[in-house]
C-alpha positions in Angstrom: 10.0 8.5 -2.4 7.7 11.2 -3.7 4.2 11.3 -2.3 1.8 8.7 -3.4 -1.6 9.9 -4.4 -3.5 7.7 -2.0 -6.1 9.9 -0.2 -8.9 10.1 -2.8 -8.8 6.5 -4.1 -7.6 4.7 -1.0 -10.6 2.4 -0.7 -10.1 1.2 -4.3 -6.4 0.8 -3.9 -6.8 -1.0 -0.6 -9.2 -3.5 -2.2 -6.9 -4.2 -5.0 -3.9 -4.7 -2.7 -6.0 -7.2 -0.7 -6.9 -9.1 -3.8 -3.3 -9.3 -5.0 -1.8 -10.0 -1.6 -4.4 -12.1 0.3 -2.5 -12.0 3.6 -2.9 -8.2 4.1 -5.3 -7.1 6.7 -7.2 -3.9 7.3 -4.7 -3.0 10.0 -1.8 -3.5 7.6 -3.5 -1.2 5.1 -4.5 1.5 7.6 -3.6 4.8 5.9 -2.8 7.9 8.0 -2.0 11.2 6.3 1.8 11.8 6.2 2.7 8.2 7.1 3.2 6.8 3.6 6.6 5.3 4.5 5.1 3.4 7.4 2.3 2.0 5.2 4.7 0.9 2.5 6.9 -0.7 5.3 3.9 -2.7 6.6 3.0 -3.9 3.1 6.7 -4.8 2.5 6.9 -6.8 5.7 3.8 -8.9 4.9 4.4 -9.5 1.2 8.2 -9.7 0.9 8.0 -7.4 -2.1 10.6 -4.6 -2.6 9.6 -1.0 -1.9 9.8 -0.2 -5.6 7.6 -3.1 -6.6 4.9 -2.0 -4.1 5.1 1.7 -5.2 5.0 0.8 -8.8 2.0 -1.5 -8.3 0.1 1.2 -6.4 0.9 3.8 -9.1 -0.4 1.4 -11.8 -3.8 1.2 -10.2 
């Protein structure tokens, strides 16, 4: 996976992810620089969506 551009708009992205997937918590969406794969994995586990679906959704925001 190439790097997602999360850093600058993370609060907006996080809010939209929580709207779409109501079962995500702040802990699930905790972003740490360089740990994009871990973040996507947490979202995948909670939502049941594929990695590609999550990445495509984030990129569409």
